[in-house]
N, C-alpha and C positions, 0 to 999 in steps of 0.2 A: 480419613479423607485422603491421603496424599495416594491411599489406593483405589481411587478411581478412576475407569480405563483411559479417560481424557487426561488424567496430569499423568498417571504414568509414562501416558507414549510422550506427549508433552516433556518433560522433564528427561526420561531416557531419553529423546531422540536432541532435542537440544546436548545434552551433556555429546554423544557422538560429533555431531555437527561442531561443537567446540572441536574436539580431538582432530577432526579429520581440517580444518581451517586452520590451526597451529602447523600439522603439518607441511599442509599447502604453503603460507607462509615463511614456513623456514627453507623451500622451493624458492621460495619468491627470493627472497631474499638471494641466494645462487644465481636465480635466472636474471636477476637488476644489474649481477655487480662481473656476472662472467660472459652473458645471452654475446654472442658472435656468431649473425646469420653465416657469414660470408665462410668459419673459419671450420674444416671439417679433420677435425680435433676427435679423438676419442669422446673427450667429456664434454663437447660441445654434440655430437652424435647422443649421449648421456641423458644431457642436458632436457633435447628433444623429445629420447624416446620419455620422461618422466613427464613433458610439460603436456604429452597427447594422456596419458594416465588422470592426471591432475584437474585438466580437462575436464575429463567425462566425467569422475567423482566429482567434481564440483555443482557439475551440472544437476549431478540428482541431488547433492547434500543442498545446495539452495534453493533450489527445484522444491524439498524437504521444507526449507524455510517457510519458502512462500503458503504453501498449504498446511503447516503451524500454524498461520496465525489464523486461517479460518479455524480450524480447532482450541485454538484457545477461547476467542468469540462465544464459538458451540460451546464449550465447556463452562466458561465464567458464567454462561447464561442459564445449561444445565444443574450448576451448581448451585444456583440460587436458594431452592428448594428447600435447602439445608440451612438456610440459616434465617430467623426469627425476623421480622421485618423487610423482608426480601420479596420482590417481586419480580425481578429480572437479572440481568447482569450490569445496572446502575445497584442493586444490593450488594449483590457477590463481590463486583468492583468497593464500594464502602470499606465492607468488612475487613478489608485492609490495602490500605491508600495507597501501596505500592504498585498493587496490580495496573492503575490509572499508567503510573511511566510505565511498565511492562506493557502496554497494551500501545501505548504512542510509541517507544522500542521494537516493536514490531513493527508498527506500520512503517518505519522508518527506515530499516532496516529489508525490509519486502524490496522497498524502491531500490532500495541500494544493489540489493540479491540481483534485483531485474535486471539494472543496468549493468552488471558485471556479465549478464548472464547474454545480454547483447553483445557486450565485446566482443567476448572469450568468441562466440556465433562470426560476427566480422575480421575477428584474428585471424579465424580458419579457412575463413573465403580467402583469404589471399597468399598467393607460394609464399611471400619473405615473413610470414607470419613480422606484421611491422609495429602491433598494437602488444607483442606480449608482454618487452618492459612497462607501460600503464596500464597490463590489466593483473598483474602482478602486485603491482605498488596498488592496487581499488585492492586488491581480493587484503594487502594488508592494512589496509587502511579499516577495511569490513570488518577484520578482526576481532580488535576491541570492543566494537558493536554488536557482534557475536558475542560474546565473551559478557559484554555489560545486559544483555536483552537476555540471556542464559542465567545471569545472575540473577536476576530483579523478577524472570519468572520462576522461577526457585524461590525467592524470599517473601513473595506474594503468597505461591502455594504452603511451605511450610507458617508461613503468620497466619493462613485461615482457623478461625475458634469457634465449633456448628453453636457454642453459648453463647458467644457475639450478638447485639440486640441491634441489626445495620442499615443506617435507613432508606427508603425504597426512592425510585424515579423522582416522583410527586417532590418530596422537598427540595431534589437538585437542581429538575429544571421545570420551579415554576415561576412564572413570572413575575410574580413578587419579591424574590429572594437577592441577598445583595449579589451574588458570583456570577463570575460570565458566562456559566450555562443558563442562571437564571434573566441573565441582560438578553441572549441572545433568544432563548425561548417566548421574551415579550418586547419581539420586534414586532410594529404594526405589520400584519398580515399584506397588507396590496401592495405596502412600499416595497415589502419585500418580494413577494409576486413578479415586481414588475423588476426590479433585481435581480433576480435568479433568473429569468426568462430573456432580462435583455445582455446577461452573462453570456446564456447557450447561445443567441442569436451570434455573441460577437466573436465568441470560441466557436460557433461552426463557418462564419462567415470568413476567419481567419487561417480556418482548415483548405477551404477553399481557395481560397486566394493561394497556398502553400502548394495546392496538388497542380495549380493553373501554372506558376513562379517558381522561377528556381532564386530567386534575393536570397543570399544567406538574410539581412534586416526582416524576411517576412518571418522566417522560420523562430531567428532571437525575440522575436516580441510572440511568437504562440507558444514560444514555451512557458512567458513572462504571462498571458492570458492564462495559461489552464494551470501553472502555480495559484493566480489567481479564482478562479475561479470555482477548486477544490474548496478554498475558504467559505466562498459563496452557497456552494454545492449544499456543504456541513451546517453550514448556517441554517437554508435553507430550507431543510431534514427537518434540522431541530422546532425551529420558530413558525410553520405550517402544514409542511410536506404532513412529518407524524401526525398531524392537530388530526387532517382532514383522513386520512388511514386511520385510526382510532373512531374519527366522528365525535369528539368530545374536544372540545375549547381551550381544558386547563391542562392537555395531556399533551405534552413534547418532550415523550424519552423517546432518545434516539434506537435504541437497544430493544424495547417490547413488539417489534417491528419482524424481531429474528425470531419470533416465537411459529408456535400451531395456530394460535388464536387467529393468526393474521395471516394464513398462510405463508409463512416464511417468507414473506416480500422484500423482507430488508435483504435478505441473499444478494438474490438476484439486481436490488438498486445500491445493493452497497459496489457487487463487484463491476456493474456495467459504469458506476462511476471511477473507479481508482484504475482500471484500467483504460477506460477512456480517455484520463491522463494520464497515464503511465505515455503509450503510445504519443498523446501530444506535444509530452517533454524534449521525448526524442529528438527528433530536426531539429530541433538547436543545439540540444547536447551534444549532440557526435558533428556538429558544422565546424569544426577543423578540421577535423578527420578529412573529412572531403578533399585536403590538401595532399597525402599520399595516393601517388599514382597508382598505387596497387587496388586501391579501393572503389575507384570515380568510375567503378563495371559493376560493382556488388549495391553501392552506398548508395542510388538514386533510384533504382528500384526498390531497397528493403526502407527507402526515404516513402513512396508511394502506397507502400502497404503500411505503413507506421499510421500515415497521413487518413488513409482509408478506416483502419481497425480505429482509430480516434474519434470520426466522425461515426460507426456503426454502434461502437458501443457510450458514444453521446447521445444519441439517437434513443438506445433505447434505455436507459437512465431517466431523459427524459416524457417516453414516451412512461414508463409503469408510471411516476411523480402524475404523468397528465389528469391517465385514465383515473388512478384514484381519484385525484381531486373531482373530475368531471363524474366520476360515479357515485363520490361519497353521498351520505345523507345531511352530510352538513354544511351553511350556507354562515358563513362568516368573515367579516371583513371588519376591522379596526382601523382606521384612521389615526 
């Protein structure tokens, strides 16, 4: 099973990413301790040249890390046919529970990798590189996450056994089960819908306010609302959006929508959601950076781009969900 093309690409890619991250982190320690932009010494010039190289390298490395999250989901879904009892990615992940930890670690690392890429972009836009120590500190913090992600992924794939009889999504996302997933699947449809669309409206309104106002409080509030809405949106996918896509009131799996039978609709649905949340988090996260003089000309324009991007992605996510609900032959409300 380890010779599956997707698994080989993920394992080899993660090993390369880990090695590159280790090298970049070692340089990062030197930068944090010895960086002095005012100095014209040979050592400082050498550091500056190396930071150019590492920044370019990390753009590709962390870019791969973002793509690998999608490849991991696709691969896990693709190999489900190798396990008895598996119908989708849920069965593949249940075949070795380490896979669930690997999935969660990939999502977390993706957000941190995206944050570093934005930080690096901002730093390179200023003439005095005011964020160089901060971005290398984040890179060092990111290293253990990358190592853990690679380890969990390898442990998951090595621990898979085709002879294992695994459980399908029906047992995990059953509305009568004892777990958290079952509790979410069992949420009443109408209240869940109200909470979902109210959350969408609230986040969109906060984005619009931030587009028209430059107050820091609104940006911090926007970041908080986006973090909260991510949980609401994922719960909505399990509790009722997936149900309307499948047109089955008892089917709540969030992974089957990634399959061909449903037009691979899960990919644009999840990508638009996570992009909306990521861009929506950035204005609040980077609010303290506004104090840096050399970034005052760049950051407002970039903030506007983030906010508009978040609005566009949120609109795509809600539109996909709403169109599929409206077009569904299922009519079901539970009070």
